[in-house]
PyMOL Python script that loads the backbone (N, CA, C, O; Angstrom):
from pymol import cmd

cmd.read_pdbstr("""\
ATOM      1  N   UNK A   1      11.874   3.940  13.055  1.00  0.00           N
ATOM      2  CA  UNK A   1      12.915   4.659  11.976  1.00  0.00           C
ATOM      3  C   UNK A   1      12.098   5.309  10.958  1.00  0.00           C
ATOM      4  O   UNK A   1      11.501   6.347  10.670  1.00  0.00           O
ATOM      5  N   UNK A   2      12.424   4.023  10.537  1.00  0.00           N
ATOM      6  CA  UNK A   2      11.433   3.594   8.884  1.00  0.00           C
ATOM      7  C   UNK A   2      10.599   4.432   8.344  1.00  0.00           C
ATOM      8  O   UNK A   2      10.515   5.320   7.496  1.00  0.00           O
ATOM      9  N   UNK A   3       9.829   3.673   9.361  1.00  0.00           N
ATOM     10  CA  UNK A   3       8.677   4.036   9.479  1.00  0.00           C
ATOM     11  C   UNK A   3       8.339   4.926   9.005  1.00  0.00           C
ATOM     12  O   UNK A   3       7.729   5.123   7.955  1.00  0.00           O
ATOM     13  N   UNK A   4       9.030   6.084  10.387  1.00  0.00           N
ATOM     14  CA  UNK A   4       8.323   7.449  10.158  1.00  0.00           C
ATOM     15  C   UNK A   4       9.139   8.521   8.788  1.00  0.00           C
ATOM     16  O   UNK A   4       8.724   9.627   8.445  1.00  0.00           O
ATOM     17  N   UNK A   5      10.236   7.870   8.264  1.00  0.00           N
ATOM     18  CA  UNK A   5      10.665   8.126   6.980  1.00  0.00           C
ATOM     19  C   UNK A   5       9.731   7.829   5.639  1.00  0.00           C
ATOM     20  O   UNK A   5       9.649   8.555   4.649  1.00  0.00           O
ATOM     21  N   UNK A   6       8.987   6.454   5.893  1.00  0.00           N
ATOM     22  CA  UNK A   6       8.044   6.861   4.462  1.00  0.00           C
ATOM     23  C   UNK A   6       6.814   7.190   5.006  1.00  0.00           C
ATOM     24  O   UNK A   6       5.937   7.249   4.144  1.00  0.00           O
ATOM     25  N   UNK A   7       6.386   7.460   6.306  1.00  0.00           N
ATOM     26  CA  UNK A   7       5.138   8.116   6.230  1.00  0.00           C
ATOM     27  C   UNK A   7       5.200   9.714   6.015  1.00  0.00           C
ATOM     28  O   UNK A   7       4.200  10.243   5.529  1.00  0.00           O
ATOM     29  N   UNK A   8       6.079  10.348   6.279  1.00  0.00           N
ATOM     30  CA  UNK A   8       6.632  11.352   5.803  1.00  0.00           C
ATOM     31  C   UNK A   8       7.066  11.777   4.323  1.00  0.00           C
ATOM     32  O   UNK A   8       6.970  12.901   3.832  1.00  0.00           O
ATOM     33  N   UNK A   9       7.445  10.897   3.871  1.00  0.00           N
ATOM     34  CA  UNK A   9       7.958  11.099   2.020  1.00  0.00           C
ATOM     35  C   UNK A   9       6.607  10.933   1.245  1.00  0.00           C
ATOM     36  O   UNK A   9       6.451  11.568   0.202  1.00  0.00           O
ATOM     37  N   UNK A  10       5.553  10.041   1.749  1.00  0.00           N
ATOM     38  CA  UNK A  10       4.092   9.638   1.323  1.00  0.00           C
ATOM     39  C   UNK A  10       2.999  11.258   1.615  1.00  0.00           C
ATOM     40  O   UNK A  10       2.210  11.794   0.836  1.00  0.00           O
ATOM     41  N   UNK A  11       3.283  11.543   2.642  1.00  0.00           N
ATOM     42  CA  UNK A  11       2.662  12.570   3.589  1.00  0.00           C
ATOM     43  C   UNK A  11       2.930  14.118   2.153  1.00  0.00           C
ATOM     44  O   UNK A  11       2.245  14.878   1.469  1.00  0.00           O
ATOM     45  N   UNK A  12       4.481  13.761   2.440  1.00  0.00           N
ATOM     46  CA  UNK A  12       5.134  15.169   1.180  1.00  0.00           C
ATOM     47  C   UNK A  12       4.364  14.787  -0.134  1.00  0.00           C
ATOM     48  O   UNK A  12       3.823  15.726  -0.717  1.00  0.00           O
ATOM     49  N   UNK A  13       4.265  13.770  -0.575  1.00  0.00           N
ATOM     50  CA  UNK A  13       4.187  13.619  -2.128  1.00  0.00           C
ATOM     51  C   UNK A  13       2.233  14.148  -2.052  1.00  0.00           C
ATOM     52  O   UNK A  13       1.752  14.584  -3.097  1.00  0.00           O
ATOM     53  N   UNK A  14       1.570  14.073  -1.138  1.00  0.00           N
ATOM     54  CA  UNK A  14       0.485  13.321  -1.008  1.00  0.00           C
ATOM     55  C   UNK A  14       0.273  15.023  -0.470  1.00  0.00           C
ATOM     56  O   UNK A  14      -0.950  15.151  -0.416  1.00  0.00           O
ATOM     57  N   UNK A  15       0.741  15.992  -0.171  1.00  0.00           N
ATOM     58  CA  UNK A  15       0.525  17.006  -0.199  1.00  0.00           C
ATOM     59  C   UNK A  15       0.781  18.345  -0.785  1.00  0.00           C
ATOM     60  O   UNK A  15       0.172  19.411  -0.690  1.00  0.00           O
ATOM     61  N   UNK A  16       2.065  17.916  -1.543  1.00  0.00           N
ATOM     62  CA  UNK A  16       2.715  19.048  -2.303  1.00  0.00           C
ATOM     63  C   UNK A  16       1.792  19.501  -3.600  1.00  0.00           C
ATOM     64  O   UNK A  16       0.798  18.787  -3.735  1.00  0.00           O
ATOM     65  N   UNK A  17       1.928  20.503  -4.529  1.00  0.00           N
ATOM     66  CA  UNK A  17       1.433  20.121  -5.563  1.00  0.00           C
ATOM     67  C   UNK A  17       1.942  19.731  -6.236  1.00  0.00           C
ATOM     68  O   UNK A  17       3.135  19.611  -5.957  1.00  0.00           O
ATOM     69  N   UNK A  18       1.557  19.302  -7.422  1.00  0.00           N
ATOM     70  CA  UNK A  18       2.564  18.848  -8.734  1.00  0.00           C
ATOM     71  C   UNK A  18       3.687  18.968  -9.005  1.00  0.00           C
ATOM     72  O   UNK A  18       4.400  17.966  -8.960  1.00  0.00           O
ATOM     73  N   UNK A  19       4.221  20.195  -9.368  1.00  0.00           N
ATOM     74  CA  UNK A  19       4.840  20.687  -9.956  1.00  0.00           C
ATOM     75  C   UNK A  19       6.458  20.235  -8.748  1.00  0.00           C
ATOM     76  O   UNK A  19       7.645  19.963  -8.927  1.00  0.00           O
ATOM     77  N   UNK A  20       5.482  20.398  -7.526  1.00  0.00           N
ATOM     78  CA  UNK A  20       6.565  19.951  -6.598  1.00  0.00           C
ATOM     79  C   UNK A  20       7.028  18.508  -6.069  1.00  0.00           C
ATOM     80  O   UNK A  20       8.173  18.200  -5.739  1.00  0.00           O
ATOM     81  N   UNK A  21       6.439  18.087  -6.066  1.00  0.00           N
ATOM     82  CA  UNK A  21       6.577  16.556  -6.206  1.00  0.00           C
ATOM     83  C   UNK A  21       7.907  16.164  -5.680  1.00  0.00           C
ATOM     84  O   UNK A  21       8.664  16.752  -6.453  1.00  0.00           O
ATOM     85  N   UNK A  22       8.540  15.617  -4.952  1.00  0.00           N
ATOM     86  CA  UNK A  22       9.606  14.057  -5.412  1.00  0.00           C
ATOM     87  C   UNK A  22       9.276  13.270  -6.025  1.00  0.00           C
ATOM     88  O   UNK A  22       8.114  13.018  -5.707  1.00  0.00           O
ATOM     89  N   UNK A  23       9.753  12.371  -7.141  1.00  0.00           N
ATOM     90  CA  UNK A  23       9.678  11.679  -7.636  1.00  0.00           C
ATOM     91  C   UNK A  23       8.721  10.272  -7.142  1.00  0.00           C
ATOM     92  O   UNK A  23       9.505   9.462  -6.647  1.00  0.00           O
ATOM     93  N   UNK A  24       7.985   9.996  -7.132  1.00  0.00           N
ATOM     94  CA  UNK A  24       7.081   8.825  -7.171  1.00  0.00           C
ATOM     95  C   UNK A  24       8.059   7.136  -6.609  1.00  0.00           C
ATOM     96  O   UNK A  24       8.306   6.433  -5.629  1.00  0.00           O
ATOM     97  N   UNK A  25       8.283   7.268  -8.045  1.00  0.00           N
ATOM     98  CA  UNK A  25       9.430   5.548  -7.869  1.00  0.00           C
ATOM     99  C   UNK A  25      10.315   5.857  -6.537  1.00  0.00           C
ATOM    100  O   UNK A  25      10.528   4.993  -5.686  1.00  0.00           O
ATOM    101  N   UNK A  26      10.628   6.711  -6.484  1.00  0.00           N
ATOM    102  CA  UNK A  26      11.654   6.573  -4.786  1.00  0.00           C
ATOM    103  C   UNK A  26      11.019   6.342  -3.920  1.00  0.00           C
ATOM    104  O   UNK A  26      11.096   5.256  -3.344  1.00  0.00           O
ATOM    105  N   UNK A  27      10.077   7.430  -3.509  1.00  0.00           N
ATOM    106  CA  UNK A  27       9.047   7.042  -2.975  1.00  0.00           C
ATOM    107  C   UNK A  27       8.705   5.382  -2.803  1.00  0.00           C
ATOM    108  O   UNK A  27       9.376   4.812  -1.944  1.00  0.00           O
ATOM    109  N   UNK A  28       7.954   4.762  -3.371  1.00  0.00           N
ATOM    110  CA  UNK A  28       7.840   3.469  -3.907  1.00  0.00           C
ATOM    111  C   UNK A  28       8.410   2.533  -3.621  1.00  0.00           C
ATOM    112  O   UNK A  28       8.024   1.552  -2.985  1.00  0.00           O
ATOM    113  N   UNK A  29       9.986   2.899  -4.347  1.00  0.00           N
ATOM    114  CA  UNK A  29      11.403   1.951  -3.281  1.00  0.00           C
ATOM    115  C   UNK A  29      11.448   2.086  -2.101  1.00  0.00           C
ATOM    116  O   UNK A  29      12.096   1.266  -1.451  1.00  0.00           O
ATOM    117  N   UNK A  30      10.856   3.032  -1.525  1.00  0.00           N
ATOM    118  CA  UNK A  30      11.156   2.426  -0.260  1.00  0.00           C
ATOM    119  C   UNK A  30       9.767   2.030   0.751  1.00  0.00           C
ATOM    120  O   UNK A  30       9.742   1.598   1.904  1.00  0.00           O
ATOM    121  N   UNK A  31       8.678   2.361  -0.175  1.00  0.00           N
ATOM    122  CA  UNK A  31       7.789   2.374   0.944  1.00  0.00           C
ATOM    123  C   UNK A  31       7.100   0.403   0.754  1.00  0.00           C
ATOM    124  O   UNK A  31       6.370  -0.044   1.638  1.00  0.00           O
ATOM    125  N   UNK A  32       7.498  -0.481  -0.472  1.00  0.00           N
ATOM    126  CA  UNK A  32       6.656  -1.640  -0.580  1.00  0.00           C
ATOM    127  C   UNK A  32       8.284  -2.104   0.055  1.00  0.00           C
ATOM    128  O   UNK A  32       8.224  -3.313  -0.167  1.00  0.00           O
ATOM    129  N   UNK A  33       9.349  -1.929   0.549  1.00  0.00           N
ATOM    130  CA  UNK A  33       9.730  -3.427   1.380  1.00  0.00           C
ATOM    131  C   UNK A  33       8.919  -3.463   2.986  1.00  0.00           C
ATOM    132  O   UNK A  33       8.549  -4.447   3.626  1.00  0.00           O
ATOM    133  N   UNK A  34       8.805  -1.818   3.368  1.00  0.00           N
ATOM    134  CA  UNK A  34       7.842  -2.036   4.158  1.00  0.00           C
ATOM    135  C   UNK A  34       6.320  -2.230   4.752  1.00  0.00           C
ATOM    136  O   UNK A  34       5.930  -2.562   5.871  1.00  0.00           O
ATOM    137  N   UNK A  35       5.657  -1.906   3.610  1.00  0.00           N
ATOM    138  CA  UNK A  35       4.289  -2.349   3.545  1.00  0.00           C
ATOM    139  C   UNK A  35       4.650  -4.138   3.257  1.00  0.00           C
ATOM    140  O   UNK A  35       3.593  -4.746   3.427  1.00  0.00           O
ATOM    141  N   UNK A  36       5.708  -5.033   2.915  1.00  0.00           N
ATOM    142  CA  UNK A  36       5.660  -6.253   2.965  1.00  0.00           C
ATOM    143  C   UNK A  36       6.345  -6.642   4.081  1.00  0.00           C
ATOM    144  O   UNK A  36       6.524  -7.859   4.115  1.00  0.00           O
ATOM    145  N   UNK A  37       6.794  -6.026   5.016  1.00  0.00           N
ATOM    146  CA  UNK A  37       7.773  -6.300   6.338  1.00  0.00           C
ATOM    147  C   UNK A  37       6.566  -5.733   7.131  1.00  0.00           C
ATOM    148  O   UNK A  37       6.119  -6.560   7.926  1.00  0.00           O
ATOM    149  N   UNK A  38       6.041  -4.762   7.127  1.00  0.00           N
ATOM    150  CA  UNK A  38       4.463  -4.707   7.914  1.00  0.00           C
ATOM    151  C   UNK A  38       3.117  -5.790   7.900  1.00  0.00           C
ATOM    152  O   UNK A  38       2.373  -6.228   8.777  1.00  0.00           O
ATOM    153  N   UNK A  39       3.216  -5.948   6.588  1.00  0.00           N
ATOM    154  CA  UNK A  39       1.988  -7.549   6.360  1.00  0.00           C
ATOM    155  C   UNK A  39       2.686  -8.686   7.070  1.00  0.00           C
ATOM    156  O   UNK A  39       1.922  -9.533   7.532  1.00  0.00           O
ATOM    157  N   UNK A  40       3.709  -8.840   7.214  1.00  0.00           N
ATOM    158  CA  UNK A  40       4.324  -9.946   7.843  1.00  0.00           C
ATOM    159  C   UNK A  40       4.273  -9.936   9.345  1.00  0.00           C
ATOM    160  O   UNK A  40       3.642 -10.905   9.766  1.00  0.00           O
ATOM    161  N   UNK A  41       4.823  -9.005  10.452  1.00  0.00           N
ATOM    162  CA  UNK A  41       5.180  -8.954  10.919  1.00  0.00           C
ATOM    163  C   UNK A  41       3.460  -8.532  11.532  1.00  0.00           C
ATOM    164  O   UNK A  41       3.618  -8.195  12.706  1.00  0.00           O
ATOM    165  N   UNK A  42       2.533  -8.475  11.305  1.00  0.00           N
ATOM    166  CA  UNK A  42       1.236  -8.785  11.519  1.00  0.00           C
ATOM    167  C   UNK A  42       0.241  -9.874  11.475  1.00  0.00           C
ATOM    168  O   UNK A  42      -0.864 -10.071  11.979  1.00  0.00           O
ATOM    169  N   UNK A  43       0.903 -10.399  10.822  1.00  0.00           N
ATOM    170  CA  UNK A  43       0.537 -12.328   9.994  1.00  0.00           C
ATOM    171  C   UNK A  43      -0.530 -12.449   8.838  1.00  0.00           C
ATOM    172  O   UNK A  43      -1.104 -13.435   8.375  1.00  0.00           O
ATOM    173  N   UNK A  44      -0.603 -11.005   8.510  1.00  0.00           N
ATOM    174  CA  UNK A  44      -1.487 -10.516   7.467  1.00  0.00           C
ATOM    175  C   UNK A  44      -1.211 -11.683   6.169  1.00  0.00           C
ATOM    176  O   UNK A  44      -0.138 -11.509   5.592  1.00  0.00           O
ATOM    177  N   UNK A  45      -2.311 -13.177   5.513  1.00  0.00           N
ATOM    178  CA  UNK A  45      -1.473 -13.582   4.594  1.00  0.00           C
ATOM    179  C   UNK A  45      -1.469 -12.642   3.126  1.00  0.00           C
ATOM    180  O   UNK A  45      -0.661 -12.981   2.261  1.00  0.00           O
ATOM    181  N   UNK A  46      -2.362 -11.486   2.868  1.00  0.00           N
ATOM    182  CA  UNK A  46      -2.347 -10.899   1.810  1.00  0.00           C
ATOM    183  C   UNK A  46      -2.856  -9.651   1.933  1.00  0.00           C
ATOM    184  O   UNK A  46      -3.576  -9.436   2.909  1.00  0.00           O
ATOM    185  N   UNK A  47      -2.563  -8.457   0.873  1.00  0.00           N
ATOM    186  CA  UNK A  47      -2.734  -7.112   1.020  1.00  0.00           C
ATOM    187  C   UNK A  47      -2.674  -6.517  -0.097  1.00  0.00           C
ATOM    188  O   UNK A  47      -1.667  -6.739  -0.769  1.00  0.00           O
ATOM    189  N   UNK A  48      -3.637  -5.654  -0.607  1.00  0.00           N
ATOM    190  CA  UNK A  48      -3.889  -4.873  -2.017  1.00  0.00           C
ATOM    191  C   UNK A  48      -3.101  -3.907  -0.886  1.00  0.00           C
ATOM    192  O   UNK A  48      -2.822  -4.332   0.235  1.00  0.00           O
ATOM    193  N   UNK A  49      -2.751  -2.412  -1.387  1.00  0.00           N
ATOM    194  CA  UNK A  49      -2.531  -1.260  -1.162  1.00  0.00           C
ATOM    195  C   UNK A  49      -2.438  -0.227  -2.736  1.00  0.00           C
ATOM    196  O   UNK A  49      -1.728  -0.500  -3.703  1.00  0.00           O
ATOM    197  N   UNK A  50      -3.607   1.280  -2.575  1.00  0.00           N
ATOM    198  CA  UNK A  50      -3.727   1.683  -3.574  1.00  0.00           C
ATOM    199  C   UNK A  50      -3.281   2.751  -3.119  1.00  0.00           C
ATOM    200  O   UNK A  50      -3.459   3.018  -1.930  1.00  0.00           O
ATOM    201  N   UNK A  51      -2.465   3.773  -4.120  1.00  0.00           N
ATOM    202  CA  UNK A  51      -2.117   4.966  -3.642  1.00  0.00           C
ATOM    203  C   UNK A  51      -3.461   5.849  -4.617  1.00  0.00           C
ATOM    204  O   UNK A  51      -3.966   5.263  -5.574  1.00  0.00           O
ATOM    205  N   UNK A  52      -3.932   7.308  -4.219  1.00  0.00           N
ATOM    206  CA  UNK A  52      -4.502   8.369  -5.163  1.00  0.00           C
ATOM    207  C   UNK A  52      -4.231   9.494  -5.676  1.00  0.00           C
ATOM    208  O   UNK A  52      -5.139   9.416  -6.504  1.00  0.00           O
ATOM    209  N   UNK A  53      -3.760  10.487  -5.904  1.00  0.00           N
ATOM    210  CA  UNK A  53      -3.911  11.325  -5.923  1.00  0.00           C
ATOM    211  C   UNK A  53      -5.143  12.266  -6.695  1.00  0.00           C
ATOM    212  O   UNK A  53      -5.488  12.201  -7.875  1.00  0.00           O
ATOM    213  N   UNK A  54      -5.596  13.021  -5.778  1.00  0.00           N
ATOM    214  CA  UNK A  54      -6.286  13.815  -6.825  1.00  0.00           C
ATOM    215  C   UNK A  54      -7.649  12.059  -7.116  1.00  0.00           C
ATOM    216  O   UNK A  54      -8.088  11.143  -6.421  1.00  0.00           O
ATOM    217  N   UNK A  55      -7.767  12.555  -8.605  1.00  0.00           N
ATOM    218  CA  UNK A  55      -9.060  11.760  -9.104  1.00  0.00           C
ATOM    219  C   UNK A  55      -8.169  10.331  -9.515  1.00  0.00           C
ATOM    220  O   UNK A  55      -8.719   9.360 -10.035  1.00  0.00           O
ATOM    221  N   UNK A  56      -6.748  10.380  -9.200  1.00  0.00           N
ATOM    222  CA  UNK A  56      -6.227   9.785 -10.639  1.00  0.00           C
ATOM    223  C   UNK A  56      -5.663   8.535  -9.490  1.00  0.00           C
ATOM    224  O   UNK A  56      -5.417   8.956  -8.360  1.00  0.00           O
ATOM    225  N   UNK A  57      -5.435   6.880  -9.772  1.00  0.00           N
ATOM    226  CA  UNK A  57      -4.796   6.818  -9.221  1.00  0.00           C
ATOM    227  C   UNK A  57      -3.167   6.425  -9.567  1.00  0.00           C
ATOM    228  O   UNK A  57      -2.750   5.899 -10.598  1.00  0.00           O
ATOM    229  N   UNK A  58      -2.451   6.814  -8.470  1.00  0.00           N
ATOM    230  CA  UNK A  58      -1.006   6.349  -9.377  1.00  0.00           C
ATOM    231  C   UNK A  58      -0.423   5.268  -8.672  1.00  0.00           C
ATOM    232  O   UNK A  58       0.746   5.085  -9.010  1.00  0.00           O
ATOM    233  N   UNK A  59      -0.811   4.550  -7.870  1.00  0.00           N
ATOM    234  CA  UNK A  59       0.144   3.167  -7.751  1.00  0.00           C
ATOM    235  C   UNK A  59      -0.815   2.081  -7.120  1.00  0.00           C
ATOM    236  O   UNK A  59      -1.809   2.471  -6.507  1.00  0.00           O
ATOM    237  N   UNK A  60      -0.632   1.141  -7.211  1.00  0.00           N
ATOM    238  CA  UNK A  60      -1.391   0.122  -6.883  1.00  0.00           C
ATOM    239  C   UNK A  60      -0.287  -1.249  -6.766  1.00  0.00           C
ATOM    240  O   UNK A  60       0.593  -1.284  -7.626  1.00  0.00           O
ATOM    241  N   UNK A  61      -0.316  -2.294  -5.797  1.00  0.00           N
ATOM    242  CA  UNK A  61       0.172  -3.530  -5.736  1.00  0.00           C
ATOM    243  C   UNK A  61      -0.327  -4.522  -5.005  1.00  0.00           C
ATOM    244  O   UNK A  61      -0.735  -4.115  -3.916  1.00  0.00           O
ATOM    245  N   UNK A  62      -0.447  -5.580  -5.164  1.00  0.00           N
ATOM    246  CA  UNK A  62      -0.772  -6.990  -3.997  1.00  0.00           C
ATOM    247  C   UNK A  62       0.443  -7.132  -3.960  1.00  0.00           C
ATOM    248  O   UNK A  62       1.397  -6.965  -4.721  1.00  0.00           O
ATOM    249  N   UNK A  63       0.112  -7.752  -2.103  1.00  0.00           N
ATOM    250  CA  UNK A  63       1.162  -8.253  -1.205  1.00  0.00           C
ATOM    251  C   UNK A  63       1.261  -9.565  -0.153  1.00  0.00           C
ATOM    252  O   UNK A  63       1.027  -9.561   1.056  1.00  0.00           O
ATOM    253  N   UNK A  64       1.641 -10.576  -0.920  1.00  0.00           N
ATOM    254  CA  UNK A  64       1.247 -11.570  -0.142  1.00  0.00           C
ATOM    255  C   UNK A  64       0.004 -12.880  -0.907  1.00  0.00           C
ATOM    256  O   UNK A  64      -0.300 -12.912  -2.099  1.00  0.00           O
ATOM    257  N   UNK A  65      -0.425 -13.660  -0.024  1.00  0.00           N
ATOM    258  CA  UNK A  65      -1.448 -15.003  -0.638  1.00  0.00           C
ATOM    259  C   UNK A  65      -2.566 -14.493  -0.657  1.00  0.00           C
ATOM    260  O   UNK A  65      -2.565 -13.593   0.183  1.00  0.00           O
ATOM    261  N   UNK A  66      -3.923 -14.596  -1.352  1.00  0.00           N
ATOM    262  CA  UNK A  66      -4.936 -14.711  -1.148  1.00  0.00           C
ATOM    263  C   UNK A  66      -5.801 -15.098  -0.031  1.00  0.00           C
ATOM    264  O   UNK A  66      -6.917 -14.607   0.137  1.00  0.00           O
ATOM    265  N   UNK A  67      -5.113 -16.259   0.965  1.00  0.00           N
ATOM    266  CA  UNK A  67      -5.391 -17.039   1.635  1.00  0.00           C
ATOM    267  C   UNK A  67      -4.519 -17.814   2.458  1.00  0.00           C
ATOM    268  O   UNK A  67      -3.547 -18.468   2.079  1.00  0.00           O
ATOM    269  N   UNK A  68      -5.110 -17.634   4.034  1.00  0.00           N
ATOM    270  CA  UNK A  68      -3.667 -18.145   4.605  1.00  0.00           C
ATOM    271  C   UNK A  68      -3.691 -19.895   3.952  1.00  0.00           C
ATOM    272  O   UNK A  68      -4.626 -20.682   3.801  1.00  0.00           O
ATOM    273  N   UNK A  69      -2.057 -20.025   3.654  1.00  0.00           N
ATOM    274  CA  UNK A  69      -1.609 -21.269   3.745  1.00  0.00           C
ATOM    275  C   UNK A  69      -1.836 -21.675   1.812  1.00  0.00           C
ATOM    276  O   UNK A  69      -1.364 -22.619   1.178  1.00  0.00           O
ATOM    277  N   UNK A  70      -2.695 -20.576   1.355  1.00  0.00           N
ATOM    278  CA  UNK A  70      -2.491 -20.674   0.095  1.00  0.00           C
ATOM    279  C   UNK A  70      -1.284 -19.790  -1.070  1.00  0.00           C
ATOM    280  O   UNK A  70      -0.525 -18.884  -0.726  1.00  0.00           O
ATOM    281  N   UNK A  71      -1.429 -20.470  -2.686  1.00  0.00           N
ATOM    282  CA  UNK A  71      -0.338 -20.185  -3.520  1.00  0.00           C
ATOM    283  C   UNK A  71      -1.067 -18.915  -4.395  1.00  0.00           C
ATOM    284  O   UNK A  71      -0.477 -18.210  -5.214  1.00  0.00           O
ATOM    285  N   UNK A  72      -2.326 -18.819  -4.057  1.00  0.00           N
ATOM    286  CA  UNK A  72      -2.398 -17.785  -5.653  1.00  0.00           C
ATOM    287  C   UNK A  72      -2.535 -16.091  -4.850  1.00  0.00           C
ATOM    288  O   UNK A  72      -3.288 -15.695  -3.960  1.00  0.00           O
ATOM    289  N   UNK A  73      -1.561 -15.463  -5.551  1.00  0.00           N
ATOM    290  CA  UNK A  73      -0.789 -14.456  -4.845  1.00  0.00           C
ATOM    291  C   UNK A  73      -2.146 -13.201  -4.676  1.00  0.00           C
ATOM    292  O   UNK A  73      -3.286 -13.573  -4.953  1.00  0.00           O
ATOM    293  N   UNK A  74      -1.955 -12.033  -4.304  1.00  0.00           N
ATOM    294  CA  UNK A  74      -3.106 -11.131  -4.403  1.00  0.00           C
ATOM    295  C   UNK A  74      -2.447 -10.284  -5.088  1.00  0.00           C
ATOM    296  O   UNK A  74      -1.260  -9.961  -5.104  1.00  0.00           O
ATOM    297  N   UNK A  75      -3.797  -9.801  -5.929  1.00  0.00           N
ATOM    298  CA  UNK A  75      -3.171  -8.457  -7.136  1.00  0.00           C
ATOM    299  C   UNK A  75      -4.136  -7.563  -6.897  1.00  0.00           C
ATOM    300  O   UNK A  75      -5.271  -7.776  -6.471  1.00  0.00           O
ATOM    301  N   UNK A  76      -3.499  -6.294  -7.269  1.00  0.00           N
ATOM    302  CA  UNK A  76      -4.271  -5.282  -7.253  1.00  0.00           C
ATOM    303  C   UNK A  76      -6.229  -5.513  -8.075  1.00  0.00           C
ATOM    304  O   UNK A  76      -6.946  -4.531  -8.273  1.00  0.00           O
ATOM    305  N   UNK A  77      -6.485  -6.342  -8.260  1.00  0.00           N
ATOM    306  CA  UNK A  77      -7.772  -6.642  -8.670  1.00  0.00           C
ATOM    307  C   UNK A  77      -8.661  -8.255  -7.764  1.00  0.00           C
ATOM    308  O   UNK A  77      -9.634  -8.979  -7.976  1.00  0.00           O
ATOM    309  N   UNK A  78      -7.402  -8.101  -6.583  1.00  0.00           N
ATOM    310  CA  UNK A  78      -8.417  -9.255  -5.564  1.00  0.00           C
ATOM    311  C   UNK A  78      -9.393  -8.265  -4.933  1.00  0.00           C
ATOM    312  O   UNK A  78      -9.248  -7.114  -4.519  1.00  0.00           O
ATOM    313  N   UNK A  79     -10.742  -9.341  -5.016  1.00  0.00           N
ATOM    314  CA  UNK A  79     -11.548  -9.000  -4.343  1.00  0.00           C
ATOM    315  C   UNK A  79     -11.147  -9.778  -2.483  1.00  0.00           C
ATOM    316  O   UNK A  79     -10.725 -10.857  -2.069  1.00  0.00           O
ATOM    317  N   UNK A  80     -11.575  -8.516  -1.885  1.00  0.00           N
ATOM    318  CA  UNK A  80     -11.457  -9.287   0.119  1.00  0.00           C
ATOM    319  C   UNK A  80     -13.026  -8.986   0.409  1.00  0.00           C
ATOM    320  O   UNK A  80     -13.715  -8.011   0.108  1.00  0.00           O
ATOM    321  N   UNK A  81     -13.268  -9.922   0.954  1.00  0.00           N
ATOM    322  CA  UNK A  81     -14.428 -10.298   1.578  1.00  0.00           C
ATOM    323  C   UNK A  81     -14.667  -9.637   3.653  1.00  0.00           C
ATOM    324  O   UNK A  81     -14.806 -10.223   4.727  1.00  0.00           O
ATOM    325  N   UNK A  82     -14.600  -8.336   3.259  1.00  0.00           N
ATOM    326  CA  UNK A  82     -14.779  -6.968   3.927  1.00  0.00           C
ATOM    327  C   UNK A  82     -15.951  -7.804   5.153  1.00  0.00           C
ATOM    328  O   UNK A  82     -15.636  -7.898   6.339  1.00  0.00           O
ATOM    329  N   UNK A  83     -16.875  -8.182   4.775  1.00  0.00           N
ATOM    330  CA  UNK A  83     -18.065  -7.824   6.156  1.00  0.00           C
ATOM    331  C   UNK A  83     -18.277  -6.801   6.792  1.00  0.00           C
ATOM    332  O   UNK A  83     -18.213  -5.625   6.433  1.00  0.00           O
ATOM    333  N   UNK A  84     -18.526  -7.236   7.726  1.00  0.00           N
ATOM    334  CA  UNK A  84     -18.789  -5.723   8.562  1.00  0.00           C
ATOM    335  C   UNK A  84     -17.385  -4.699   9.396  1.00  0.00           C
ATOM    336  O   UNK A  84     -17.353  -3.807  10.244  1.00  0.00           O
ATOM    337  N   UNK A  85     -16.562  -5.309   8.729  1.00  0.00           N
ATOM    338  CA  UNK A  85     -15.691  -4.755   8.946  1.00  0.00           C
ATOM    339  C   UNK A  85     -16.142  -3.071   8.426  1.00  0.00           C
ATOM    340  O   UNK A  85     -16.272  -2.105   9.179  1.00  0.00           O
ATOM    341  N   UNK A  86     -16.295  -3.088   7.142  1.00  0.00           N
ATOM    342  CA  UNK A  86     -16.622  -1.858   6.182  1.00  0.00           C
ATOM    343  C   UNK A  86     -17.459  -0.954   6.883  1.00  0.00           C
ATOM    344  O   UNK A  86     -17.373   0.249   6.633  1.00  0.00           O
ATOM    345  N   UNK A  87     -18.200  -1.350   7.668  1.00  0.00           N
ATOM    346  CA  UNK A  87     -18.903   0.107   8.580  1.00  0.00           C
ATOM    347  C   UNK A  87     -18.239   0.878   9.564  1.00  0.00           C
ATOM    348  O   UNK A  87     -18.839   1.633  10.330  1.00  0.00           O
ATOM    349  N   UNK A  88     -16.656   0.653   9.560  1.00  0.00           N
ATOM    350  CA  UNK A  88     -15.624   1.276  10.577  1.00  0.00           C
ATOM    351  C   UNK A  88     -15.596   2.232   9.108  1.00  0.00           C
ATOM    352  O   UNK A  88     -15.542   3.455   9.237  1.00  0.00           O
ATOM    353  N   UNK A  89     -15.633   1.625   7.728  1.00  0.00           N
ATOM    354  CA  UNK A  89     -14.681   3.291   6.543  1.00  0.00           C
ATOM    355  C   UNK A  89     -15.535   4.304   6.517  1.00  0.00           C
ATOM    356  O   UNK A  89     -15.244   5.343   5.925  1.00  0.00           O
TER     357      UNK A  89
END
""", "prot")
cmd.dss("prot")
cmd.show_as("cartoon", "prot")
cmd.util.cbc("prot")
cmd.orient("prot")
């Protein structure tokens, strides 16, 4: 249920004209706990998320750590080695 609410809120934000958009802070407040919970459930050591609207970055944040068992946190500037998975992008 939470997943649906957060996904709908993000879709609403991205699809609405700028003057009709809901407050980004209220969406992020719901999204961040969902992202962290999902990271933990999937067993992912760390991830970075960026939200771009039009040609402007409106949000970026790192979650977790850079490597399994490590202590260095992921930041929006963390470089990930994606290898062959980039072919699917």
